[in-house]
Structures are given as C-alpha cells and as structure tokens.
N, C-alpha and C positions, 0 to 999 in steps of 0.2 A: 412493608413494601409489596408483599404478595396481595394484601387486601386492596391496596391502591391500584395495582395492576388489574385486579378482578373487577374493580369499579370502572376502570377506563376501557376495558375490552369491549363492552357493548357500545360505548360511544364511538370507538374506532370503527367498529363494524358498521355503524350507521353512516359514518363519514365516507367510507370507501365502498359501500354497497351501491347497487344500481339505483338510479333515481326512479321514483314512482312513475309508472307508465312507460318506462324504458326497459321493459323486460327483454332480455336477450342482448341488450346493448347494441343493437344494430340500427340505430337511428340513421335516417338519411337514405335508406335503401329504396324507399318508394320514389318513383319517378313520375313527375307531372306530365301527363299526356295532353295533347292539344286536339281539340275537336277539328275535324277536317274542314268544316266551313270557316272556322277562325283562321286556320293556317292558310287556306285559299285566299281569304280576303286580305290578311296582313301581307302576305307575299305579293299579291296582286297590287295592293295599294302602293307599296314601295317600288314595285316594278313600273307602275304608272309614273311615279316621280322620276325614275331613271329615264324613261322614254321621253319625258318632257324636257330633260336636259340634253338630249341628243341633238346635235346640230349637223344636218337638218333632222327634224323629227321623222320617224319612220312613216312610210306611206300608210294612209288610213288613220293616223293618230289625230283625233279631233280636239284634244286638249286634256289637261290634267283632270278637271272635274268630271268630264264626260267619261274618261277612262275609269276613274274610281267608281262612278255610278254604275257603269256597265259591269265592272268587276263585282261590286256588291250584289247586283241582281243575279249574276251568274253563280256566285258562291252561296247565295241563300238557298240554292237547290241542291247543294252538295250534302249528301246524307251520311256517308260512311267512307272510310278508307277502302281502297280496293282490297279484295281478298288476299292478294299476294303481297300486300304491304305489311310485313311483319318483321320486327316489332313496329307498332305504330309510332310515328314521330313524337318527340318530346318537346317540351317548352324550350329546352336548351337548343335543340336543333332549329326551332323556329327563330330563336334569337340569333343564332349563328348565320342563318340565311339572311335575315334582315340586316345584320351588320355587313355582310358581303354585298348586299344590294346598295348600301349606303356609301360604299367606297367609290371615290371618283374614278379610280382606275377601272372599275367595272361598268361604267356608264355605257360603253359601246359593246359590251360583251353580251351575247345572247343569254337569256335566262337559263336555257338548257345547258350552257357551258359553264355555269357557276356551280362547282361541286357542292358547296355548302347548302344549296337549294335542292339538291337531288336527294331528298329524304326518303323516297319510296322507289328504290331501284328495281 
C-alpha cells in the first residue's frame, strides 16, 4: 500500500500543480487597453448613428456617412490620452460606452450625459 501511494504521489502533484506558463496562478490580471484613436473613432461612429436617429436631427448634422467620415478624420490625429487620464480606458469600458450608445432610450441624451462614455474624468 505504501509503495502504491509513493508511486501515485508524483502523479497527484502533477495534476494539482499550476499549469505551465501560469506561474503565480494570477491569470486574467492583465487588462486590455484601448488606443485613444480607436476609442475616439468607435465612440464617434456610434454617436453619429445616434444623431441620425434623432428626430429632427441636430442642427449642422449633414448625414450619417459625412458624420462618420468627419469623425474618422478627426480621430486619426489623436495621439495619446490626456496626461490626467489615468488609468487609461480599457476595452471593457469602450464596450460599455458602445452598449450605452446603442440603447434607444439614450438617442436624445447628450454624449456628455452618458456616464458609461465618461471614461476620462
């Protein structure tokens, strides 16, 4: 019996030990950050869609495609998050903002008044 237990002990240690590459067992601690230009464009694109659904559209709104094109041009010049924006927004925060912009109940709400999109207070 003791001999059998001695043979099984290394096998048990292999089964309950950490997986290779998972040193420390703290998987999932790394947070995916979003580039400021990407956040700018994605938020702006969905905001353009919201504006196109407003009835009547806001003054100066030329149409969905023009709005998206204008936003793409503007966001292509965004290089970095402001220095006081710490920690930098994550991919999850971008997703939360986009989901809030998709809600029909937020169509007439100003972008600044949607808390999920205020990622850099």
